[in-house]
C-alpha positions in Angstrom: -9.2 6.1 31.5 -8.7 9.0 29.1 -5.0 9.2 29.8 -4.6 5.4 29.4 -6.3 5.6 26.0 -4.0 8.4 24.9 -0.9 6.5 26.0 -2.1 3.5 24.1 -2.7 5.5 20.9 0.7 7.2 21.2 2.4 3.9 21.7 0.6 2.5 18.7 1.5 5.5 16.6 5.2 5.2 17.7 5.2 1.4 16.8 3.6 2.1 13.4 6.1 4.9 12.6 9.0 2.6 13.6 7.7 -0.2 11.4 7.2 2.2 8.4 10.8 3.5 8.8 12.1 0.0 9.1 10.4 -0.9 5.8 11.9 2.2 4.1 15.4 1.5 5.5 15.3 -2.1 4.4 14.1 -1.1 0.9 16.8 1.5 0.4 19.5 -0.8 1.7 18.5 -3.6 -0.8 18.4 -1.0 -3.6 21.8 0.3 -2.6 23.2 -3.2 -2.6 21.7 -3.6 -6.1 19.3 -6.3 -5.1 16.1 -4.5 -5.8 14.5 -1.1 -6.3 13.8 1.4 -3.5 10.2 1.7 -2.3 8.6 5.0 -3.0 4.9 5.1 -2.0 2.3 6.1 -4.6 0.9 9.6 -4.2 -2.8 9.6 -3.4 -3.4 12.1 -6.3 -2.1 9.5 -8.8 -4.3 6.8 -7.3 -7.3 9.1 -7.5 -6.5 10.0 -11.1 -6.6 6.4 -12.0 -9.3 4.9 -9.8 -11.2 7.9 -8.6 -14.5 9.3 -9.9 -13.9 10.3 -13.5 -10.5 8.5 -13.4 -8.6 7.0 -16.3 -10.1 3.6 -15.8 -13.7 4.7 -15.3 -14.9 3.6 -18.7 -12.4 1.0 -19.7 -12.8 -1.6 -17.0 -15.6 -4.1 -16.5 -16.4 -5.1 -13.0 -15.6 -8.8 -13.4 -11.9 -8.2 -14.5 -8.9 -9.0 -12.3 -6.2 -6.4 -11.7 -2.5 -7.4 -11.3 0.1 -5.0 -9.9 3.8 -6.1 -10.4 6.0 -4.5 -7.8 3.1 -3.6 -5.7 5.1 -2.1 -2.8 2.7 -1.1 -0.1 -0.3 -2.3 -2.0 -2.0 1.1 -2.5 -3.0 0.4 -6.1 -4.3 -3.1 -5.2 -6.5 -1.8 -2.4 -7.8 1.1 -4.5 -8.6 -1.2 -7.5 -11.0 -3.2 -5.4 -12.2 -0.5 -3.0 -13.3 1.9 -5.7 -15.3 -0.9 -7.4 -13.5 -1.0 -10.7 -12.2 -4.6 -10.3 -13.7 -7.7 -8.8 -10.3 -8.9 -7.6 -6.8 -7.5 -7.5 -3.5 -9.2 -6.8 -0.2 -7.6 -6.0 3.2 -9.2 -6.6 6.2 -7.9 -4.5 9.6 -9.4 -4.0 10.6 -7.5 -0.9 9.2 -9.5 2.2 9.2 -6.4 4.4 6.9 -4.6 1.9 4.7 -7.7 1.6 4.2 -7.6 5.4 3.6 -3.8 5.3 1.0 -4.2 2.5 -0.8 -6.9 4.5 -0.8 -4.8 7.6 -2.2 -1.9 5.6 -5.0 -4.1 4.2 -6.0 -5.3 7.7 -6.0 -1.7 9.0 -7.9 -0.3 6.0 
C-alpha cells in the first residue's frame, strides 16, 4: 500500500506541475502576442507585508469591508485577504481563463 500511495502522490505532483507550467506558457504567449500581461506570481513576503501580523492593512481595514483585486492572477491576494481575517469578502477579476481556472484550483486545494 505504501508504494501505491507514493505513486499516487508523485502522479498528482507531476499533473500539478504540468498544469502550472501550462498556465505560465499560456500567459507568456498571450503577452508576447500583445493580448495581455504575463503572469508573475506574488511573492509570499509581499503578501505577508500587506496582510500578515503587523502588515500594512492591520489598522486601516474594518472586518466588514470587501476587497477587490483587479488582475488577480493566481488569486493569492484574494485568498490572503479573507484567510487572514482582514476582509469579510474578497473578489478577484482576471481576464485570462487559464489563470481563473488556476486560481479556482488553488482555492479548492487551500
